[in-house]
C-alpha positions in Angstrom: 4.8 -11.5 -6.5 7.8 -10.2 -4.1 9.2 -13.1 -1.9 10.3 -10.6 1.3 6.6 -9.2 1.3 4.9 -12.8 1.1 6.9 -14.0 4.0 6.3 -11.0 5.8 2.5 -11.4 5.5 3.0 -15.2 6.6 5.6 -14.5 9.7 2.7 -11.7 11.0 0.1 -14.0 10.4 2.2 -16.6 12.4 2.6 -14.1 15.3 -0.7 -13.6 15.5 -2.0 -16.9 15.6 0.5 -18.4 17.9 1.3 -15.3 20.4 -1.8 -13.2 20.0 0.0 -10.0 19.2 -0.3 -8.0 15.6 2.9 -7.5 14.0 3.1 -5.0 11.1 4.5 -6.6 7.8 6.4 -3.3 7.7 8.1 -4.1 11.0 9.4 -7.8 10.1 12.6 -7.5 8.9 14.4 -10.1 6.6 18.1 -10.6 5.7 19.9 -13.0 3.2 20.8 -15.9 5.2 24.6 -16.4 5.6 26.2 -18.8 3.3 27.2 -21.5 5.9 23.7 -22.2 6.8 21.1 -23.7 4.3 18.2 -21.2 3.6 17.6 -17.8 1.6 16.1 -15.6 4.0 16.9 -15.1 7.6 14.2 -13.7 10.5 16.2 -12.7 13.9 13.8 -13.4 16.5 15.6 -11.3 19.4 13.5 -8.5 19.7 9.9 -10.0 19.3 10.8 -12.3 22.8 9.5 -9.7 24.8 5.8 -10.2 22.9 6.3 -14.1 22.6 7.1 -14.4 26.8 9.3 -17.1 25.3 13.0 -17.5 24.5 14.2 -16.2 20.9 15.3 -20.1 19.6 11.7 -21.1 21.1 10.0 -18.5 19.3 12.2 -18.9 16.3 11.0 -22.8 16.1 7.4 -22.3 17.0 7.2 -19.6 13.8 9.3 -22.3 11.7 7.2 -24.8 12.5 4.0 -22.7 11.7 5.2 -21.7 8.7 6.2 -24.8 7.3 2.7 -26.6 8.2 0.4 -23.9 7.3 2.1 -22.4 4.2 3.3 -23.6 1.0 6.2 -21.3 1.0 8.6 -22.2 3.5 9.7 -26.0 2.7 12.1 -26.2 5.8 14.1 -24.1 8.5 17.0 -24.1 10.5 18.0 -22.4 14.2 21.2 -20.8 14.9 20.7 -19.4 18.5 17.7 -16.7 17.6 18.1 -16.7 14.1 15.5 -18.3 11.8 16.8 -19.2 8.5 13.8 -20.3 6.1 14.2 -23.0 3.1 11.9 -21.9 0.5 9.8 -24.4 -1.4 10.6 -25.5 -5.0 6.9 -24.0 -5.9 7.7 -20.5 -4.8 10.8 -20.4 -7.0 9.3 -21.4 -9.7 6.3 -19.3 -9.5 8.7 -16.3 -9.6 10.7 -17.3 -12.2 7.7 -17.9 -14.5 6.3 -14.4 -13.7 9.8 -13.1 -14.4 9.5 -14.9 -17.5 6.2 -13.5 -18.6 7.4 -10.0 -17.5 10.7 -10.3 -20.0 10.6 -9.9 -23.7 11.0 -13.1 -25.7 14.4 -12.3 -27.2 16.1 -11.6 -23.1 15.7 -15.2 -22.3 16.4 -16.9 -25.8 18.6 -16.6 -29.0 17.1 -15.6 -32.2 18.8 -17.6 -35.1 17.2 -15.3 -37.6 19.2 -12.4 -36.4 22.4 -14.1 -36.6 21.6 -15.9 -39.9 25.0 -16.6 -41.9 27.0 -15.6 -38.9 29.5 -17.8 -37.1 28.3 -18.1 -33.3 30.7 -19.7 -30.6 29.4 -21.4 -27.5 32.0 -21.6 -24.6 31.7 -24.1 -21.3 33.9 -25.5 -18.9 34.8 -28.8 -18.9 37.1 -29.5 -15.9 39.3 -32.2 -15.7 37.3 -34.5 -12.7 40.7 -36.0 -11.9 42.8 -33.2 -11.0 42.3 -29.9 -8.6 40.2 -27.1 -10.7 42.7 -24.3 -12.0 42.6 -21.6 -14.6 45.6 -22.9 -16.6 
């Protein structure tokens, strides 16, 4: 399961249903959402306004609302000008994590105690003082 291909399929379907225009999945470019905005994937709607006959913001809003109400992939969205920032649902992240777990060997994700029998193991963790600023001292 690749999240980008699932999103591309959903966006392609939304274009067909909302605007009556077929948009091939390989023409849909997704990019990482900028850190200052919520979301994980961004779809730029500027190039598609000529097909939708709407402003890039209205195009983004229509697609975002379609994805939230008609798929279980997107739980929320926000629009910054013509950039549609998509927040994926927890369900899709859990499915992806479970698939990774199934494909990976067991010792990749867990410590095998029998391999270190008799050896000392040190576990390090951070314990910042919540009453002071965080520093490396």
